[in-house]
C-alpha positions in Angstrom: 12.1 -93.1 -141.2 15.2 -95.2 -141.5 17.1 -93.1 -138.9 14.5 -94.1 -136.2 14.8 -97.9 -136.8 16.5 -99.9 -134.1 20.2 -100.6 -135.0 22.1 -103.7 -136.0 25.8 -102.9 -135.5 28.0 -104.7 -138.0 31.8 -104.3 -137.6 34.7 -105.3 -139.8 38.4 -104.8 -139.6 41.0 -102.8 -141.6 43.5 -105.0 -143.5 46.3 -106.6 -141.6 49.2 -109.0 -142.0 50.3 -107.5 -145.3 46.9 -107.7 -147.0 45.6 -104.8 -149.0 41.9 -105.6 -148.2 40.0 -107.2 -145.4 36.7 -108.9 -146.5 35.2 -108.4 -143.1 35.1 -104.7 -143.7 34.1 -105.0 -147.3 31.1 -107.1 -146.2 30.1 -104.6 -143.5 30.2 -101.6 -145.7 28.3 -103.3 -148.4 25.5 -103.8 -145.9 25.6 -100.4 -144.3 22.1 -98.9 -144.4 20.4 -102.2 -145.3 17.0 -102.5 -143.7 16.4 -106.0 -142.2 13.4 -107.2 -140.1 12.6 -103.7 -139.0 16.2 -102.8 -138.2 18.8 -100.8 -140.0 22.4 -102.0 -140.4 25.2 -99.6 -139.4 28.7 -100.6 -140.4 31.9 -99.6 -138.5 35.5 -100.3 -139.4 37.7 -101.2 -136.4 41.5 -100.9 -136.2 43.4 -104.2 -136.2 45.1 -102.9 -133.0 44.9 -104.3 -129.5 43.2 -101.7 -127.2 42.4 -99.2 -130.0 39.8 -101.5 -131.4 38.1 -101.6 -128.1 38.0 -97.8 -127.8 36.4 -97.7 -131.2 33.9 -100.4 -130.2 33.0 -98.5 -127.0 32.4 -95.3 -128.9 30.0 -96.9 -131.4 28.1 -98.9 -128.7 27.5 -95.6 -126.9 26.4 -93.8 -130.0 24.1 -96.5 -131.4 22.9 -98.6 -128.4 22.2 -101.4 -130.9 19.7 -104.3 -130.6 22.1 -106.7 -132.2 25.9 -106.6 -132.7 27.7 -108.9 -135.1 31.5 -108.4 -135.4 33.2 -109.8 -138.5 36.8 -110.8 -138.9 39.0 -112.4 -141.6 40.1 -116.0 -141.0 42.5 -116.7 -143.9 42.7 -120.4 -144.6 39.2 -121.3 -143.5 36.9 -122.5 -146.3 33.6 -121.3 -145.0 31.7 -118.8 -142.9 32.5 -119.6 -139.3 30.0 -118.6 -136.6 32.0 -118.4 -133.4 30.8 -120.1 -130.2 33.2 -118.8 -127.5 35.6 -115.9 -126.8 38.4 -116.4 -124.3 40.1 -113.9 -121.9 43.5 -113.9 -123.4 45.6 -111.9 -125.9 48.4 -114.1 -127.4 49.5 -112.7 -130.7 51.5 -114.8 -133.1 52.1 -111.7 -135.3 52.2 -108.0 -134.5 49.0 -105.9 -134.9 49.0 -102.9 -137.2 50.9 -100.8 -134.6 53.5 -103.5 -133.8 51.8 -104.6 -130.6 52.3 -108.3 -129.8 50.9 -109.2 -126.4 51.6 -112.6 -125.0 49.3 -114.2 -122.4 47.7 -110.9 -121.4 44.2 -110.8 -120.0 41.7 -108.8 -122.0 39.7 -108.0 -118.8 41.7 -108.4 -115.6 38.7 -109.2 -113.5 36.7 -110.9 -116.3 35.7 -114.6 -116.5 37.8 -117.0 -118.5 35.3 -117.0 -121.4 32.0 -115.9 -122.7 29.7 -117.7 -125.1 28.1 -115.9 -128.0 24.5 -114.9 -127.4 23.6 -115.3 -131.0 21.6 -118.4 -132.0 24.8 -119.9 -133.6 23.5 -123.2 -134.7 20.4 -121.8 -136.2 22.6 -119.3 -138.1 24.8 -122.0 -139.5 21.7 -124.1 -140.4 20.0 -121.2 -142.2 23.1 -120.2 -144.1 23.6 -123.8 -145.3 19.9 -124.0 -146.3 20.4 -120.9 -148.4 23.4 -122.6 -150.2 26.3 -121.1 -148.3 29.2 -123.0 -146.7 28.9 -122.3 -143.0 29.5 -123.9 -139.7 29.9 -123.3 -135.9 33.5 -122.7 -134.9 34.8 -123.4 -131.4 37.8 -121.1 -131.5 38.1 -117.4 -132.5 41.9 -117.5 -132.1 43.8 -115.2 -129.7 44.5 -112.2 -132.0 42.5 -109.0 -132.4 39.3 -110.8 -133.5 39.0 -112.7 -130.2 40.1 -109.5 -128.4 37.1 -107.7 -129.8 34.7 -110.7 -129.4 35.5 -111.1 -125.7 35.3 -107.4 -125.0 32.0 -107.1 -126.8 30.5 -110.0 -124.8 31.9 -108.5 -121.5 30.2 -105.2 -122.3 26.9 -106.8 -123.2 27.0 -108.8 -119.9 28.0 -105.9 -117.6 26.6 -102.7 -119.0 22.8 -102.4 -118.2 22.6 -99.4 -120.7 23.0 -102.0 -123.5 19.8 -103.6 -122.4 19.0 -107.0 -123.9 21.2 -106.6 -127.0 22.6 -109.9 -128.4 26.0 -110.2 -129.9 28.7 -112.4 -131.3 31.4 -112.9 -133.9 31.7 -114.4 -137.4 34.9 -115.2 -139.2 34.9 -115.0 -143.0 37.3 -116.5 -145.6 39.7 -114.9 -148.0 38.3 -113.6 -151.3 39.6 -115.1 -154.5 41.8 -112.0 -155.1 43.5 -112.5 -151.8 44.0 -116.2 -152.5 45.5 -115.7 -156.0 48.8 -117.6 -156.2 48.3 -119.3 -152.9 46.9 -122.7 -152.2 44.2 -121.5 -149.7 40.4 -121.7 -149.8 38.4 -118.6 -150.6 34.9 -117.4 -151.3 33.8 -114.6 -153.6 33.0 -111.3 -151.8 29.5 -111.1 -153.2 28.8 -114.6 -151.9 30.0 -113.6 -148.5 27.9 -110.5 -148.4 24.8 -112.5 -149.2 25.7 -115.1 -146.6 25.9 -112.4 -143.9 22.5 -111.1 -145.0 21.1 -114.5 -144.2 22.9 -114.6 -140.8 21.6 -111.2 -139.8 18.1 -112.0 -140.9 18.2 -115.3 -139.0 19.7 -113.6 -135.8 16.8 -111.2 -135.8 14.1 -113.8 -136.4 15.4 -116.5 -134.1 14.8 -116.6 -130.3 16.0 -119.7 -128.8 18.8 -121.6 -130.6 18.1 -125.0 -132.1 19.6 -128.2 -130.5 21.7 -130.2 -133.0 25.3 -131.4 -133.1 27.9 -128.9 -134.1 30.9 -130.3 -132.2 34.2 -131.5 -133.5 36.8 -134.0 -132.4 39.7 -131.6 -132.7 
């Protein structure tokens, strides 16, 4: 039965910054219940609020004890699917979150390391997405807003909580949809395309053990 399959946890965020929609959540909920490689996807919407998003993340990690966790977030202005390499231990908000919180230079975990790397096979994911016809690349910064806040906290929990076992996790940023980009000179990607791209990423993450070795660096 579907309910007995191991879980893939897929999170997205509520809209923020004056937007009426957040494609990260629209993607996640479109894939809720999808069976992939012997696993079932469970979608969870997180608040775009420092602290609150982590309480929601903790609750769902406890409830589902997933085999794989992929958190999605909106990166307006980016032209492609961005598979994040690293999360850093700092909250430094350029704009307020959805409850008006705007931390500056605050540690996410006071005793945590400066950074965590994703445990997803990030280069293989980018390669497989491109091979399937989607614009995708490895990104070396998840920013310092609520997306990085959740990414760092997720990796800290996976690294320090034995109950989570050998679960792997990471973060993926997605572009605006065309509806969001209307009237603005910014790149975008249709929501249906983004959903199919994330399908490829999840399938690749479940199929791939060790990551591939190929260049994905940048000069700036």
